[in-house]
N, C-alpha and C positions, 0 to 999 in steps of 0.2 A: 625162402621157399614157401610154396603155397601151403604145405602141410604145417609149417611153423606158424604161419599167419592164422591158420584155422585153429591151431592149438592155443595160440595167444587169445583169440576171440573167445574160445570156450572158457579159458582161465579167467578172463576179465568178467564174462557173464556169470561165472560161478561165484566170484567174489562179490559182484553186484547183488546177487541173490542173498549172500550172507549178510551184506550190509543192510539191505532192505528188511530182511527178517529181523535183524537186531534192532533196527530203527522202529519197527512195529512194536516190539516188546517194550522199548523205551516209551513209545507213544502211550501205551497202556497205563503208564505211571502218571500221566498228566491229563487224561480224559476221564470223565465220569462214566460209570461209577467206580472204575478200577483205580482212580486217583486216591481213593480212600485206603488202598492197600499199603501197608507199611513196607518200605524197601529195606528196613533194618531187620525185622524179625519175621517176615512172611516170605515163603518160597515163591519162586517164579510161577510155579504151577497153580498158584492161587488165581492167577489171571484167567485160567481156563475153567473156572467154576461159576462164572457169572454171565452177565449179559454180553460182555465183550469176548466171550469164548471164541467166537469165529475169528477174531483178529489174532488171538494167541495161536490158534491152530494154523492159520495161514502163515504166521511167522515161522512156526516149526516146519511146516511143509516146504517153505522157501529155504530154510536152513538145510533140510535133508536133501532137497533137489540140488542146491549149490554144492553141497558136500559130495554127492554122488558124481555130478558132472566134473568137478575139479579133480577128484581122485581117479576117476575113470580116464581122464585125459593124461594124468601122470602115469597110470598103469600102461596105457597104450604107447606112451613114449619110452617105456622101459625105465622110468624114474621112480617107480613105486614097487617095493618088494611085495610079494604075495602075502606074507603075514601082515604087513601094514595095510594092504588092501582089505584083508579080512577084518581087521580091527576097525577100519574106516566104515566098512559095510555094517558092522554091528552098531557103531555110533549112529549111522543114518537110520537103520531100522529102529533103534531105540527111540529116536525122535518121533517116528511114526507111531510107535506103540504108545508113547505119551499122548499123542493126539487121539488115538483110538480109545484109550482108557483114562478117563479124567481122574484127577487127584481125589482121594477120599475126603468127603466133607465131614469133619469131626463134629461139626455143630448139629448134624442130623443124626448120625449114628456113631457111638463111641467105639464100635467094633469094625475094624477094617475088613472090607470085602475083597473078593478075588480081583476085581478091577483095580482097586486101590493098591493091592500088592503088586500087580503087574506094572502099574504106573511107577511105583517106587523103585522096583527092581530095574525097570528100563532106564530110569533116571540115573541110578547109581552106575549101572554097566556102561551107559553112554558116556558119562563124565570120565570114567576111568579109561575107556578104550581110545578116545580121541587123542589124548596126549601120548599114549603108548604108540599109536599109529604114527604120530609126528616124529617121535624119537626113533622109531624103527625105519623111517624113510629119509631122514635128512641127509644122510651120507650119499645115498644114491640120487636123491633129488637135486642136490647141489654139489656135484663133484668139483666144479670149477668156480663156485661162488661161496667162499668161506664165511663171508659176513652174513649172507642169508642163512647159511647152515647154522651158524652160531645163534643168530636171532631166533630162528625156529626152535632150536634146542633149548635155549634159555626160557622161552615162553612155555614150552612143554614142561620144563622143570618147575617153573613158577606155578603151573596148573597143579602139579602134585603137591606143591607147598600149600596151596589153598585146601586141597583135599586133606592133607595132614592136619591142618589147623581145625577143619570141621570135624574130622574123626576124633582128634585129640580132645576137643571140647565135649563131644558126645560121651567118650569114655570117662572123662573126669566127672561129668555130671551124673552118669549112671553110678559110678563108684561112690559118689558123695550123697546119692539119694535125691538129687535135684532133677527137675524137668529140664532135659537138655535143650529143648527149643526155647526155654526162657533164660538159660544161662549163657547164651552166646548170640551175637547178632547174625544168626544163621542166614537171614535173607540177604544181608549185605555181603556175606562171605560167598554165598551161592552166586550172586550177581558178579562178584569179582572173578570167581572161577569161570563162569560162562564167558565173560568178556575176554579173559586171558586165553581160553581155549579157542575161541573164534579168531582171535588175532593170530594165534599159532597156525591155525588152519589156513587163514588168508595168506600168511607169509609163505606157507608151503605151496599154495596153489598159484599165486601170482606169477606171471611170466618173468623169466630171468632177463635182465636188460640186454640190449643188443651187444654192448661192449663185451660182456661176459660170454654171450653166446658165440661170438666170433672166436674166442679162445678155444672152444671145444673142438671144432674141426681142425684147427691148427695142431692141437695136441694129438689128435688121431693121426694126422699126417706124419707126425714125428714118431709114430709107433706107440703113443701113450695108450693106456687102458681106456676102454669105453666105460660109461657110467655103470653098466650092469656087471662089469668085471672088477670093480674096485673091491679090495679086500679078498679077492680070490687068488688062487695060484696062477691062473692065466693072466690076471691083471698085474701081479707082482713081477712075473717073468717078462712083461713088456718093457720094463725099465732096464 
């Protein structure tokens, strides 16, 4: 169907935007002067404080645009619950807030200003909301693709594992009186978290293969529940 082809094109374009955005961030690690930034103990936001800030901002804008396009496509197809759409919107807005408010430069001022607080809050909220959005949507997004559903779910859970490691290290450092940013490879952990979350989002957005898609209309013909009915009384009564 023409609508399916259009949705597939939107999904592919959204994933391409995610890939290009991620590639730009990786590029910052190998071009001067941001190649001097340590990937082990420096946050990703550090890329946005120097001469290559425009590349970092462009990367985040591409990530936000790809996220909005892909999630909007799923919502239009009825494959994204409203709560998941709201969480995805918060993730996307969070990326734009990070662009608007740069990370606080501790080398200049030891006291964090309002812009730095907004940047930090947006980062935390965005990283938490995206895996929640994936977990909330996998059942409806892949009613007839259990492997895709499992893959997306595992990646979302892995994202929370990264978050747990980061938060745990911070709590331990605070309780022991150490500087938390020196007691854990926070930069590496944040990069692992970001990569895992982007993979989860890409798995969620990518088109379902034709073989799986052909099962869906056949199931409906036999009276099976539609994706948006799964888990509802109407869906259960269809069996």
